C-alpha positions in Angstrom: -107.2 -195.2 -87.6 -103.6 -195.2 -87.9 -101.0 -195.7 -90.7 -97.2 -195.8 -90.8 -94.7 -194.4 -93.4 -91.3 -195.2 -93.4 -88.3 -193.6 -95.0 -84.7 -194.2 -95.1 -82.7 -191.3 -94.4 -79.4 -191.8 -96.3 -77.3 -188.3 -96.3 -79.4 -185.6 -93.7 -79.6 -187.3 -90.3 -79.1 -184.3 -88.7 -81.6 -182.3 -90.5 -84.0 -184.6 -89.9 -83.8 -184.8 -86.4 -83.8 -181.1 -86.1 -86.8 -181.4 -88.3 -88.8 -183.2 -86.4 -88.1 -180.9 -83.2 -88.7 -178.1 -84.6 -90.1 -175.9 -81.8 -93.1 -174.5 -84.3 -94.3 -178.0 -84.7 -94.2 -179.3 -81.0 -94.0 -178.4 -77.8 -91.1 -179.5 -75.3 -93.7 -181.8 -73.5 -94.6 -183.7 -76.5 -90.9 -185.1 -77.0 -89.2 -188.4 -75.8 -85.6 -189.4 -76.3 -85.3 -193.4 -76.3 -81.5 -194.2 -75.3 -80.6 -190.5 -76.5 -81.3 -186.8 -75.5 -83.9 -184.6 -76.6 -81.5 -182.3 -77.6 -80.9 -181.8 -81.6 -77.3 -182.1 -81.6 -77.0 -184.4 -78.6 -79.1 -186.9 -80.3 -77.1 -186.8 -83.7 -73.8 -186.9 -81.7 -75.1 -189.7 -79.9 -76.5 -191.9 -83.0 -73.2 -191.0 -85.0 -70.6 -192.1 -81.9 -72.4 -195.2 -82.0 -71.9 -195.9 -85.7 -68.3 -194.9 -85.3 -67.8 -197.6 -82.0 -69.0 -200.4 -84.5 -67.7 -198.8 -87.4 -70.5 -198.8 -89.5 -70.4 -195.2 -90.7 -71.9 -195.6 -94.2 -75.3 -196.8 -96.0 -78.4 -196.1 -94.4 -78.1 -193.6 -91.4 -81.1 -193.8 -89.9 -85.3 -194.4 -90.7 -87.8 -191.8 -90.4 -91.3 -193.2 -89.4 -94.7 -190.9 -89.3 -97.4 -192.5 -87.4 -100.5 -190.8 -89.0 -104.0 -191.1 -87.2 -107.7 -190.3 -88.8 -108.5 -186.8 -88.1 -109.8 -185.7 -85.3 -109.4 -189.5 -83.9 -106.9 -188.0 -80.9 -107.2 -185.0 -79.8 -104.9 -185.1 -76.5 -100.9 -185.1 -77.6 -100.2 -187.0 -74.7 -102.0 -189.9 -75.8 -100.0 -190.0 -79.5 -97.0 -189.5 -77.9 -97.7 -192.4 -75.5 -98.6 -194.9 -78.4 -95.6 -193.5 -80.4 -93.3 -194.1 -77.5 -94.9 -197.8 -77.1 -94.4 -198.3 -81.1 -90.7 -197.0 -80.8 -89.9 -199.4 -77.9 -91.6 -202.2 -79.5 -89.7 -202.2 -83.3 -86.8 -201.2 -81.8 -86.6 -204.0 -78.5 -84.8 -200.7 -77.2 -81.8 -201.5 -78.6 -81.5 -198.3 -80.6 -81.5 -194.7 -80.3 -84.4 -193.0 -81.4 -86.1 -189.6 -81.1 -89.7 -189.7 -80.9 -92.0 -186.5 -81.4 -95.6 -185.6 -81.5 -96.3 -182.8 -83.7 -99.7 -180.4 -83.0 -99.0 -177.8 -85.9 -101.5 -179.2 -88.1 -105.3 -179.7 -87.7 -104.7 -183.5 -87.0 -102.2 -184.8 -84.6 -99.0 -186.9 -85.5 -96.0 -188.6 -84.7 -92.5 -188.5 -86.0 -90.1 -191.3 -84.8 -86.2 -191.4 -86.1 -84.2 -194.3 -85.7 -80.5 -194.8 -85.6 -79.3 -197.5 -87.9 -77.0 -199.2 -85.8 -77.5 -200.7 -82.5 -75.6 -198.9 -79.4 -76.2 -202.5 -77.6 -74.8 -205.0 -80.4 -73.9 -202.7 -83.4 -76.8 -204.5 -85.5 -78.3 -203.1 -88.6 -81.9 -202.2 -88.3 -84.0 -204.7 -90.6 -85.1 -202.6 -93.2 -87.1 -204.9 -95.8 -90.7 -205.2 -96.9 -91.6 -208.1 -94.7 -90.1 -206.1 -91.8 -92.3 -203.6 -92.2 -95.0 -205.6 -92.5 -94.5 -206.9 -88.8 -93.7 -203.4 -88.2 -97.6 -202.2 -89.5 -98.5 -205.0 -87.7 -97.5 -204.2 -84.1 -98.9 -200.3 -84.9 -102.2 -201.7 -85.4 -102.5 -203.6 -82.4 -101.0 -200.5 -80.4 -103.8 -198.4 -81.7 -106.7 -201.0 -81.1 -105.2 -201.4 -77.4 -105.8 -197.7 -77.3 -109.0 -197.7 -79.0 -108.3 -196.5 -82.1 -109.6 -197.7 -85.5 -107.1 -199.4 -87.9 -106.9 -200.2 -91.4 -107.6 -203.6 -92.7 -106.3 -204.7 -95.7 -109.2 -207.0 -96.7 -111.9 -204.6 -96.1 -114.8 -204.5 -98.4 -115.6 -200.9 -97.7 -112.1 -199.2 -98.8 -108.9 -200.8 -100.6 -105.5 -199.8 -99.1 -104.7 -197.8 -102.1 -108.1 -196.3 -101.4 -107.3 -195.2 -98.3 -104.0 -193.6 -99.6 -106.2 -191.8 -101.7 -108.7 -190.6 -99.1 -105.5 -189.3 -97.1 -105.2 -186.9 -99.9 -108.9 -186.6 -100.7 -108.1 -188.0 -104.0 -110.4 -190.9 -104.5 -113.8 -190.6 -105.9 -115.5 -191.8 -103.5 -114.3 -189.4 -100.8 -115.1 -186.5 -103.2 -118.5 -187.6 -103.7 -118.8 -188.1 -99.6 -117.6 -185.0 -99.0 -119.5 -183.1 -101.7 -122.6 -184.9 -100.1 -121.7 -183.7 -96.4 -121.4 -180.1 -98.0 -124.4 -180.1 -99.8 -126.9 -181.5 -97.1 -125.3 -179.3 -94.7 -126.4 -175.9 -96.8 -129.1 -173.8 -94.9 -131.0 -173.5 -98.7 -131.2 -177.7 -98.7 -134.7 -178.1 -97.7 -135.7 -181.3 -99.4 -134.0 -183.9 -101.4 -135.1 -182.2 -104.5 -133.4 -179.4 -103.5 -130.2 -181.7 -102.4 -130.5 -183.6 -106.3 -130.3 -180.1 -107.8 -127.4 -178.7 -106.0 -125.7 -181.9 -106.8 -126.8 -181.6 -110.5 -125.4 -178.0 -110.7 -122.0 -179.3 -109.8 -122.1 -181.3 -112.8 -123.2 -184.5 -111.1 -125.3 -187.1 -112.9 -127.5 -189.0 -110.5 -130.0 -192.1 -111.1 -132.4 -193.0 -108.1 -136.1 -193.1 -110.2 -137.0 -196.9 -109.9 -133.6 -197.8 -108.8 -132.6 -200.0 -105.9 -130.0 -197.8 -105.1 -129.3 -194.2 -105.8 -125.9 -193.9 -108.2 -123.7 -190.2 -107.9 -121.2 -189.5 -111.0 -118.9 -186.9 -110.9 -118.0 -185.2 -114.2 -114.9 -187.0 -115.5 -115.8 -190.1 -113.6 -116.0 -193.0 -116.0 -118.3 -195.4 -114.1 -121.2 -193.9 -111.4 -120.9 -194.9 -107.5 -123.5 -196.6 -105.5 -124.5 -194.6 -102.4 -124.6 -197.9 -100.2 -121.0 -198.3 -101.4 -120.0 -194.9 -99.9 -121.1 -195.7 -96.2 -124.8 -196.2 -94.5 -125.2 -192.3 -94.2 -125.3 -192.0 -98.1 -128.3 -194.2 -99.5 -131.1 -192.5 -100.7 -133.1 -193.5 -97.8 -130.1 -191.9 -95.4 -130.1 -188.8 -97.4 -133.3 -188.1 -96.9 -133.7 -189.0 -93.3 -130.2 -186.6 -92.9 -132.1 -183.9 -94.6 -135.6 -184.1 -92.8 -133.5 -184.2 -90.1 -131.3 -181.3 -89.9 -131.7 -179.0 -87.0 -134.5 -176.4 -87.1 -133.5 -173.1 -86.2 -135.6 -172.2 -83.0 -136.1 -168.5 -84.5 -137.6 -170.0 -88.0 -140.3 -172.3 -86.4 -143.5 -171.1 -87.7 -146.7 -171.2 -86.2 -150.0 -172.2 -87.7 -152.3 -168.9 -87.7 -155.7 -171.1 -87.9 -156.7 -174.4 -85.8 -157.7 -177.0 -88.4 -159.6 -180.1 -87.8 -159.0 -183.7 -88.6 -161.6 -186.5 -88.6 -161.4 -190.2 -88.4 -165.1 -191.3 -87.2 -164.8 -188.3 -84.4 -163.9 -184.9 -84.4 -160.4 -183.8 -82.7 -159.6 -180.2 -82.4 -155.9 -178.9 -82.8 -155.2 -175.8 -81.2 -152.9 -173.2 -82.3 -149.4 -173.2 -80.7 -150.6 -176.1 -77.8 -147.9 -179.0 -78.9 -148.7 -180.6 -75.6 -152.8 -180.7 -76.8 -151.8 -181.5 -80.6 -149.4 -184.3 -79.5 -151.9 -186.0 -77.0 -155.0 -185.6 -80.1 -152.5 -187.0 -82.5 -151.5 -189.9 -80.3 -155.0 -190.7 -80.2 -155.6 -190.7 -83.9 -152.9 -192.8 -84.6 -154.5 -195.6 -82.1 -157.7 -195.2 -84.3 -155.6 -196.2 -87.5 -153.9 -198.8 -86.0 -156.8 -200.3 -84.5 -159.8 -199.8 -86.3 -158.8 -199.2 -90.2 -158.9 -202.2 -92.0 -156.3 -201.4 -95.0 -153.8 -200.3 -92.1 -154.0 -203.8 -91.1 -153.0 -205.0 -94.7 -150.3 -203.2 -95.2 -147.3 -204.2 -92.4 -144.8 -201.0 -93.4 -148.0 -198.5 -93.0 -148.3 -200.4 -89.4 -144.5 -200.3 -88.3 -144.8 -196.4 -89.6 -147.4 -196.0 -87.0 -146.1 -198.0 -84.2 -142.9 -196.3 -84.3 -144.7 -192.6 -84.8 -146.8 -193.7 -81.7 -143.4 -194.2 -79.7 -141.8 -191.0 -80.7 -145.2 -189.2 -79.2 -145.6 -191.2 -76.6 -141.7 -190.4 -75.4 -142.5 -186.6 -76.1 -145.7 -186.3 -74.3 -143.9 -187.8 -71.5 -141.0 -185.2 -72.0 -143.3 -182.4 -72.4 -145.1 -183.0 -69.1 -142.0 -183.4 -67.3 -140.3 -180.2 -68.5 -143.7 -178.6 -68.1 -144.2 -177.9 -71.9 -147.2 -177.0 -73.3 -146.7 -174.2 -75.8 -144.0 -173.7 -78.8 -143.2 -170.5 -77.1 -142.7 -173.0 -73.7 -140.5 -175.2 -76.2 -138.5 -172.2 -77.7 -137.6 -170.8 -74.4 -136.3 -173.9 -73.2 -134.1 -174.9 -76.3 -132.5 -171.4 -76.3 -131.6 -171.6 -72.5 -130.3 -175.0 -73.0 -128.1 -174.2 -76.3 -126.3 -171.2 -74.2 -126.1 -173.7 -71.2 -124.3 -176.1 -73.8 -122.1 -173.5 -75.6 -121.0 -171.9 -71.7 -120.1 -175.3 -70.7 -118.3 -176.2 -74.0 -116.6 -173.5 -74.0 -115.0 -174.3 -70.3 -114.9 -177.4 -71.0 -112.4 -176.8 -74.0 -110.4 -174.9 -71.9 -110.1 -177.6 -69.0 -109.1 -180.2 -71.9 -106.5 -177.8 -72.6 -105.3 -177.3 -69.1 -105.4 -180.7 -68.8 -103.4 -181.8 -71.8 -100.4 -179.4 -70.6 -100.5 -180.5 -67.1 -100.7 -184.2 -68.1 -97.6 -183.4 -70.3 -96.2 -182.4 -67.0 -97.1 -185.1 -65.0 -95.2 -187.4 -67.2 -91.9 -186.2 -67.2 -92.6 -185.7 -63.3 -93.3 -189.3 -63.7 -90.0 -190.2 -65.8 -88.5 -188.1 -63.5 -88.8 -189.6 -60.0 -89.1 -193.5 -61.6 -85.6 -192.9 -62.6 -83.8 -190.5 -60.1 -82.5 -193.2 -58.1 -80.7 -194.9 -61.1 -79.2 -191.5 -62.3 -78.1 -190.7 -58.6 -76.4 -193.9 -58.2 -74.5 -193.6 -62.1 -73.4 -190.2 -60.9 -71.8 -191.5 -57.9 -70.2 -194.4 -59.1 -67.0 -194.8 -60.2 -65.5 -194.7 -63.5 -65.4 -198.7 -64.2 -68.9 -199.0 -62.7 -70.4 -196.0 -64.6 -69.7 -197.9 -67.9 -71.4 -201.1 -66.2 -74.5 -198.9 -65.2 -74.7 -196.5 -68.3 -74.9 -199.9 -70.5 -77.4 -201.6 -68.0 -79.4 -198.6 -67.7 -78.9 -196.6 -70.8 -82.7 -195.6 -71.6 -83.6 -195.0 -67.4 -80.7 -192.3 -67.2 -81.7 -190.8 -70.7 -85.3 -190.5 -69.6 -83.9 -188.7 -66.3 -81.9 -186.3 -68.1 -84.3 -185.2 -70.9 -87.4 -185.1 -68.6 -85.1 -182.7 -66.3 -84.4 -180.4 -69.2 -87.8 -180.6 -70.3 -89.4 -179.6 -66.7 -86.1 -176.9 -66.3 -87.5 -175.3 -69.8 -90.6 -174.6 -68.2 -89.6 -174.0 -64.9 -90.4 -176.6 -62.7 -88.2 -177.5 -60.0 -88.5 -180.4 -57.6 -90.1 -178.2 -55.3 -92.9 -177.4 -57.7 -94.0 -181.3 -58.5 -95.9 -181.6 -55.9 -98.3 -178.4 -56.7 -98.4 -179.9 -60.5 -99.4 -183.5 -59.4 -102.3 -181.5 -57.3 -103.2 -179.4 -59.7 -103.1 -182.2 -62.6 -105.4 -184.2 -59.7 -107.8 -181.4 -59.4 -108.2 -180.1 -62.9 -109.0 -183.5 -64.3 -112.0 -184.2 -61.3 -113.2 -180.4 -62.6 -113.2 -181.9 -66.0 -115.0 -185.2 -65.4 -117.8 -183.2 -63.5 -118.3 -180.5 -66.0 -118.6 -183.4 -68.9 -120.9 -185.4 -67.0 -122.7 -182.2 -66.4 -122.9 -181.8 -70.3 -123.7 -184.9 -70.6 -127.0 -184.4 -68.8 -127.8 -181.0 -70.4 -127.2 -182.4 -74.3 -129.7 -185.2 -72.9 -132.0 -182.4 -72.2 -131.4 -180.6 -75.6 -131.8 -184.1 -77.6 -135.2 -184.3 -75.9 -136.2 -181.0 -76.8 -135.4 -181.1 -80.2 -137.3 -184.8 -80.6 -140.4 -182.9 -78.8 -139.7 -179.9 -81.5 -139.2 -182.6 -84.5 -142.6 -184.5 -83.5 -144.4 -181.2 -83.1 -143.2 -179.8 -86.2 -144.5 -183.0 -88.1 -147.9 -182.5 -86.8 -147.9 -178.9 -87.3 -147.2 -179.8 -91.2 -150.2 -183.0 -91.0 -147.2 -185.3 -91.9 -148.5 -188.2 -89.7 -151.8 -188.3 -91.2 -150.5 -187.2 -94.9 -148.4 -190.3 -95.1 -150.9 -192.4 -93.5 -153.8 -191.0 -95.4 -151.8 -191.4 -99.0 -150.9 -195.3 -98.0 -154.6 -195.5 -97.4 -155.6 -194.3 -100.8 -152.9 -196.4 -102.5 -154.4 -199.7 -100.9 -157.7 -198.3 -101.9 -157.4 -198.2 -105.2 -155.5 -201.1 -105.2 -158.4 -203.0 -103.9 -160.5 -200.9 -106.4 -158.5 -202.3 -109.4 -158.9 -205.4 -108.0 -162.8 -205.6 -107.7 -162.8 -204.1 -111.4 -160.9 -206.9 -112.9 -162.8 -209.5 -110.9 -166.1 -207.9 -112.2 -164.8 -207.9 -115.9 -163.9 -211.3 -115.8 -167.0 -212.3 -114.4 -168.8 -210.4 -117.3 -166.7 -212.4 -119.5 -167.9 -215.9 -118.2 -171.2 -215.3 -118.7 
């Protein structure tokens, strides 16, 4: 999700440029000058010279655009800078000087763009009307969509533009409720839906859900309640219950039953303490018996669907356990611990590689600019004074790109001799990153499979499958008995 704000600069153009180029907020790798220098003083002088040349020193001096992204949606500042450069070129038609900077000092990456109000090409004033701002936002949306980012859709039923702005500030009712729900579910002491309700009520919430189709949350001070469904698909009563039940179970807190127990559906089936493979195999047989032989189950489509889904999970878990040679809870615990350790190690390695990749990609970008524009710059330098003027007008951005990239590379100690090594390091690091990401995906898949076995085994250990089915059957039996009694009374009345 990306959004653009625009501010007119009426007095402090130099201060605004210095602000966005502040070294505490960005790095030299994430700075770009469009038709001007990335040096704050030189950029300001260039912009003011343009105004003087066209005798347009008065009025608005420039425009400051802030391009924000959804928190966590962009992690690489190089990608953010590419978006900002593309955006700047589109909205200026490459006719205005602009300083483009990606800030990395906050927990969310964002871009700052300052555009001169006067064109260095024809002296035209930058259009700043509301209709133009609408077009600018449409350009921003298209660019972000092309980069695979989400965009704001004003007609979206889920969130109005006003609400989106409030969300950015964390001030909308829905956003506050959403955050409270997420935080509460993640608490270690929340073990059930009832715990969740009590925890929110202790914060001053009024919650209605009994005998209602949709759960409703009302914060203290809120005039009307908010349906969970309107917050998002993860905030319905059913989804919240599932999120609580699906919370990761700490490996060290697994409780093994000390006594074996029996089930009986026409025949006895023996469950053995700690032998999860055996217990899953027996549970699969029992659920098939329920599905195929119990007349009450056949009358209840929802129960039938529950059994079919449970059987699918059981059969998948049996296959996983067989492939990974898991028989006992100890086997499962050990494999989970080993896999968690592997994930932690490789995640730390990937994080370091990503940081290095971001730096190397930034260097590569400036090396590419340097190499692409070197011939143009050399021709400009060697030209006679008259040709220089013509060259400058025709290749203004290419010349500035070269000079800016040369300045950036010089500031980080890279000269022409080092460039091939930097590019080789970039390619090597990228290959390593792809390799370890692939390994991480495979290990993560193993971990999720092990968690599935744990979840299924825990349900068996807690009698969840059988209790759910038996309760449904009991309900159906009671309903059948009530109908029989009612039918019998009716027959007696007729007599």
